[in-house]
C-alpha positions in Angstrom: 118.5 110.6 85.1 120.9 109.0 87.5 120.2 105.5 88.8 119.7 105.2 92.5 121.4 102.4 94.4 119.4 100.1 96.7 120.8 101.4 99.9 123.7 102.8 101.9 124.0 105.9 99.7 127.0 108.1 100.5 125.9 111.8 100.6 127.5 115.2 100.7 125.3 117.6 102.7 125.0 121.3 101.8 123.6 123.9 104.2 123.6 127.6 103.9 122.8 130.3 106.5 120.5 133.1 105.4 119.5 136.3 107.3 115.9 135.9 106.2 114.0 133.8 108.7 111.7 132.3 105.9 114.7 130.8 104.1 116.5 129.7 107.2 116.7 125.9 108.0 118.2 124.0 111.0 121.4 122.1 110.4 120.7 119.6 113.3 117.3 118.9 111.9 118.8 118.4 108.4 121.2 115.8 109.9 118.2 114.0 111.5 116.4 114.0 108.1 119.4 112.5 106.4 119.8 109.9 109.1 116.1 109.0 108.7 116.5 108.6 105.0 119.2 106.0 105.4 122.0 108.0 103.7 125.5 108.0 105.0 126.9 111.6 105.3 130.4 111.9 103.9 130.9 115.6 104.8 128.9 118.8 105.4 129.5 121.9 103.3 128.3 125.0 105.0 128.3 128.7 104.0 126.2 131.8 104.1 124.6 134.1 101.6 122.2 137.0 101.6 120.1 135.6 98.8 120.3 132.4 96.8 122.3 132.4 93.5 119.9 132.0 90.6 122.0 129.4 88.7 123.3 127.0 91.4 121.5 128.3 94.6 125.0 128.3 96.1 127.7 130.6 94.7 129.8 129.5 91.8 132.9 129.2 94.1 131.1 126.9 96.5 129.7 124.9 93.6 133.2 124.4 92.2 134.5 123.4 95.7 131.8 120.6 95.9 132.6 119.5 92.3 136.3 119.1 93.2 135.4 117.2 96.4 133.2 114.8 94.4 135.9 114.3 91.9 138.5 113.5 94.5 136.2 111.1 96.5 134.7 109.3 93.5 132.2 107.4 95.6 129.5 109.9 96.5 126.0 108.9 95.3 124.0 112.0 96.0 124.3 115.7 97.1 121.6 116.7 99.5 120.6 120.4 99.9 118.9 121.6 103.1 116.9 124.0 101.0 114.2 124.0 98.3 115.8 124.1 94.8 114.1 125.1 91.6 114.0 122.5 88.7 116.6 124.6 86.8 118.9 124.8 89.8 118.7 121.0 90.3 119.4 120.4 86.6 122.4 122.8 86.6 123.9 121.2 89.7 123.5 117.7 88.4 125.3 118.7 85.2 128.1 120.2 87.2 128.5 117.5 89.8 127.8 114.5 87.5 125.7 112.9 90.3 122.2 113.1 91.7 121.1 116.2 93.6 118.1 116.3 95.9 116.6 119.2 97.8 115.0 119.2 101.2 111.5 118.6 99.7 112.7 115.5 97.8 114.4 114.2 100.9 111.3 114.5 103.0 109.2 112.8 100.2 111.8 110.0 100.1 111.5 109.4 103.9 107.7 109.3 103.6 108.0 106.8 100.8 110.2 104.5 103.0 107.8 104.8 106.0 104.4 104.4 104.3 102.9 101.1 105.4 99.1 101.3 104.7 97.5 101.3 101.3 96.3 104.8 101.8 99.7 106.0 103.0 101.4 104.6 99.9 98.9 106.2 97.6 99.3 109.6 99.4 103.1 109.5 99.1 103.1 108.4 95.5 100.7 111.2 94.6 103.0 113.8 96.4 106.1 112.4 94.7 104.5 112.5 91.2 103.2 116.1 91.7 106.7 117.1 92.8 108.3 115.1 89.9 106.0 116.7 87.3 107.8 120.0 87.7 111.2 118.3 87.2 110.6 116.0 84.2 112.9 118.1 82.0 115.9 117.1 84.1 118.0 114.6 82.2 115.6 114.1 79.4 117.2 116.3 76.7 118.1 113.3 74.6 114.4 112.3 74.3 113.3 115.7 72.9 112.6 114.3 69.5 109.4 113.6 67.6 108.0 110.3 66.7 108.5 109.4 63.1 108.0 106.7 60.5 105.6 106.1 57.6 102.3 107.6 58.4 103.6 109.2 61.5 105.5 112.1 60.2 104.6 115.6 61.2 104.3 117.5 64.6 103.8 114.3 66.6 104.4 114.1 70.3 107.9 114.3 71.9 108.9 111.7 74.3 108.9 114.3 77.1 105.4 115.3 76.2 104.3 111.6 76.3 105.8 111.2 79.8 104.2 114.3 81.0 100.8 113.1 79.7 101.3 109.7 81.3 102.3 111.3 84.6 99.2 113.5 84.5 97.0 110.5 83.9 98.6 108.6 86.9 98.1 111.7 89.1 94.4 111.8 88.1 94.1 108.0 88.8 95.7 108.3 92.3 93.6 111.4 93.1 90.4 109.4 92.3 91.5 106.5 94.4 92.4 108.8 97.4 89.1 110.5 97.0 87.4 107.2 97.4 89.5 106.4 100.5 88.6 109.9 101.8 84.9 109.1 101.4 85.4 105.9 103.5 87.2 107.9 106.2 84.4 110.4 106.2 81.9 107.7 106.7 83.8 106.5 109.7 83.9 110.1 111.1 80.1 110.5 110.4 79.4 107.2 112.3 81.4 108.4 115.3 79.5 111.7 115.2 76.1 109.9 115.1 77.2 107.8 118.0 78.2 111.0 119.8 81.8 109.8 120.0 84.2 112.6 120.8 87.6 112.7 118.9 90.8 114.0 120.4 93.7 114.3 117.9 97.4 114.4 118.7 99.4 116.9 116.6 102.9 118.3 116.9 106.3 118.6 115.4 107.9 115.3 114.2 109.7 113.4 117.0 108.0 115.3 119.8 106.8 112.0 121.3 103.3 111.7 120.0 103.3 108.0 119.4 105.0 107.2 122.7 102.3 109.2 124.5 99.6 107.6 122.4 100.8 104.1 123.4 101.0 105.2 127.1 97.5 106.6 127.2 95.7 103.8 125.2 98.0 100.8 125.8 98.4 100.5 122.1 101.5 99.2 120.3 101.9 101.8 117.6 105.5 102.0 116.3 107.4 104.6 118.2 111.1 105.5 117.7 113.5 108.4 118.3 113.5 109.4 114.6 111.7 111.8 112.3 108.4 110.7 110.8 108.2 107.4 112.6 104.4 107.6 112.2 102.7 108.2 108.9 99.4 106.3 109.1 96.8 107.6 111.5 95.7 105.2 114.3 92.5 105.5 116.4 92.1 104.0 119.8 89.6 104.5 122.7 90.8 106.5 125.7 89.1 106.3 129.1 88.9 109.5 131.0 88.7 110.1 134.8 85.1 111.1 134.7 84.1 107.7 133.3 83.6 108.9 129.8 85.6 107.8 126.8 86.9 109.5 123.6 88.6 108.4 120.5 92.3 109.4 120.4 93.9 109.8 117.0 97.7 109.6 116.4 98.6 111.5 113.2 101.7 112.3 111.1 104.2 114.8 112.6 104.8 118.2 111.1 108.1 119.8 110.1 109.3 123.2 109.1 108.4 124.0 105.5 106.4 120.8 105.1 106.1 120.3 101.3 102.8 121.6 100.0 102.4 118.5 97.8 102.6 116.4 100.9 100.0 118.4 102.8 97.7 118.2 99.8 98.2 114.4 99.4 97.7 113.8 103.2 94.7 116.1 103.4 92.2 113.2 104.1 94.5 111.9 106.8 95.0 115.4 108.4 91.2 115.7 108.3 91.2 113.7 111.6 92.7 116.8 113.2 90.4 119.2 111.5 87.3 117.3 112.6 88.5 116.7 116.1 86.8 118.3 119.1 90.1 118.9 120.8 93.8 118.9 119.8 96.6 117.8 122.0 99.6 119.8 120.7 102.6 117.7 121.7 105.8 119.7 122.3 109.3 118.5 123.1 109.8 120.4 126.3 113.6 119.7 126.2 114.0 121.2 122.8 115.6 124.7 122.9 113.8 125.5 119.6 110.4 124.4 120.9 108.8 127.9 120.5 109.8 128.1 116.8 108.6 124.6 116.2 105.3 125.3 118.0 104.8 128.2 115.6 105.5 126.0 112.6 102.9 123.4 113.7 100.3 126.2 114.1 101.0 127.4 110.6 100.3 123.9 109.2 97.1 123.7 111.3 96.0 126.9 109.8 96.8 125.6 106.3 94.5 122.6 106.8 91.8 124.7 108.5 92.3 123.2 111.9 93.5 126.4 113.7 90.1 127.0 115.2 89.9 123.7 117.0 90.4 124.0 120.8 94.0 123.1 121.8 95.9 121.9 124.9 99.7 122.3 124.7 101.4 119.1 126.1 105.0 119.7 127.1 106.6 116.2 126.9 110.0 114.8 127.8 110.3 116.6 131.2 112.4 113.6 132.3 115.2 115.2 130.3 114.8 118.5 132.2 116.1 119.4 135.7 113.7 120.4 138.5 110.6 120.2 136.3 107.6 118.4 137.8 104.3 117.4 136.2 101.8 120.2 136.4 98.8 121.9 134.7 98.9 125.5 133.7 95.6 127.4 133.3 94.5 130.5 131.5 92.6 133.5 133.0 89.3 131.7 132.9 90.7 128.6 134.7 90.8 126.3 131.7 93.7 123.9 131.3 96.0 125.4 128.8 99.3 123.5 129.2 100.2 120.1 130.7 103.9 119.2 131.6 104.5 115.4 131.6 106.8 112.6 130.5 105.4 110.0 128.1 108.4 107.7 128.8 108.1 107.6 132.6 104.3 108.1 132.7 104.6 111.1 135.1 101.7 113.5 134.6 99.5 111.3 132.5 96.6 111.4 135.0 96.9 115.2 134.9 96.4 115.1 131.1 93.4 112.8 131.4 91.8 115.2 133.8 92.6 118.2 131.6 91.1 116.5 128.6 87.9 115.8 130.5 87.7 119.4 131.8 88.2 121.0 128.4 85.8 118.8 126.6 83.1 119.5 129.2 83.8 123.2 128.9 83.6 123.2 125.1 80.3 121.3 124.9 77.3 123.5 124.6 73.7 122.3 124.8 71.0 124.2 122.9 67.2 123.8 122.5 66.0 124.9 119.1 62.6 125.1 117.3 63.1 124.5 113.6 60.2 125.4 111.2 59.1 122.6 108.8 60.9 124.3 105.9 64.3 123.9 107.5 64.6 120.1 107.0 68.0 120.6 105.4 69.3 122.2 108.6 67.9 119.4 110.7 69.6 116.8 108.5 72.9 118.7 108.9 72.6 118.6 112.7 72.0 114.8 112.5 75.0 114.5 110.2 77.2 116.2 112.8 75.8 113.8 115.4 74.6 116.8 117.5 71.0 115.8 118.1 70.4 114.6 121.7 66.6 114.6 121.7 63.7 115.5 119.3 60.0 116.2 119.4 57.6 117.1 116.7 54.9 119.8 117.3 51.4 119.7 115.8 52.5 122.5 113.5 55.2 120.2 112.1 58.1 122.2 113.7 60.9 120.2 115.3 61.9 120.8 118.9 65.6 119.7 119.1 68.0 119.4 121.9 71.5 119.5 120.5 75.0 119.3 121.9 77.8 121.0 119.9 81.3 122.3 120.5 82.1 126.0 119.9 83.4 125.3 116.4 80.1 123.6 115.3 78.1 126.3 117.1 79.8 129.0 115.0 79.2 127.0 111.8 75.6 126.6 112.8 75.0 130.3 113.1 76.4 130.8 109.5 74.1 128.2 108.0 71.5 129.4 105.5 68.1 129.3 107.1 69.3 129.7 110.7 67.7 133.1 110.8 64.3 131.2 111.0 65.4 129.1 113.9 64.2 129.9 117.4 66.7 129.4 120.2 64.9 128.6 123.5 66.2 130.3 126.6 66.1 127.5 129.2 68.9 125.6 127.6 71.2 128.6 127.3 71.4 129.7 130.9 74.5 127.5 131.5 76.5 129.3 128.9 76.9 133.1 129.0 79.0 133.0 125.8 76.2 131.4 123.9 73.6 133.7 125.4 75.6 136.7 124.3 75.9 135.4 120.7 72.2 134.8 120.6 71.3 138.2 122.0 73.6 139.9 119.4 71.7 138.0 116.7 68.3 138.8 118.2 67.5 135.1 118.6 66.8 135.0 122.3 63.1 135.1 123.2 
């Protein structure tokens, strides 16, 4: 392995253009990632290929060009690739270049490691790094591929590499258990908010879209906000007062990026759960970014990966102060619901429009139902209490429960899929305000 200096690393950047959209990465975004990591770019090597070369990812001619550059300079610490490299490709490149080689995934993990502040964030990053490292242990360890020996220890034994893989596996299991415990604590907090009927609104979006700046503006918080990628890693919750006098909990979460490493998504799953459990998502989009449509699609892909794609969403186009002749406004869909809000978190223009849109959407998404649960459906009743959905309850002489519940569309759909719901009677007088709910109940022959 190559030792890493404490800081100020000089880096050669490598970026290739591919015709395939799946393999294509942005060069400007790569520069921002390198800047966020603290590395100092020496030069950028660019090129184009139809498909990656199996041995070096880049062609042998381009690899030789970089080797000669490194030889002439003599002071380059690391070569950074704006692409995902296989373990074999990393190993081959390091042998050729005689210096460290990192791919895009390793670079993002390194940035997360620098930015993690909370105990949970540090655990999540370490777990993601170890999972990524476990596939690359072979790199630079050939000299340790020998068996333990000595009197009484001769025989098959365990190679040093196998020992390190085993220790790495044990550390991953240990971190997973600790994160599972933290996840349970987070779930208790979410359950308490549901019992208290506290609505959660989560900010999501591409990294550096202005989520934390908007969060601070709305809640008067002092969350760290900067014009850099992944300024926020640890989720922050604050109360947000709405125009109708109600209040919600607003959650600021980690930003997404194109090809976000799967190890990172898995490690941050408990943190991203805030978005999945929210009643409404505010999808923050940099309105001044010419690639905003592609980045919006990438965020929606990650939301689908964490099962948050069914949560109602308002698109918030931020940074209109950087655009000409764009004023704060609300765009609505065919049914009149707020779909997009254009604003500036820096100047504050359009913030009241956003508060109004949040209140409208939450009111529209909330559905009130009156149910009669037979005595045998105690488990279903407990689930409704766990969701914090029960508004009122009466017990009939027969032992059946008469419940008034308030749920959003997502939890309503989950309710209809629950085992035992076919025995539940949905009463009509609480459904007349929602034609959509009435239609669902009629289709399931539940309306009496």
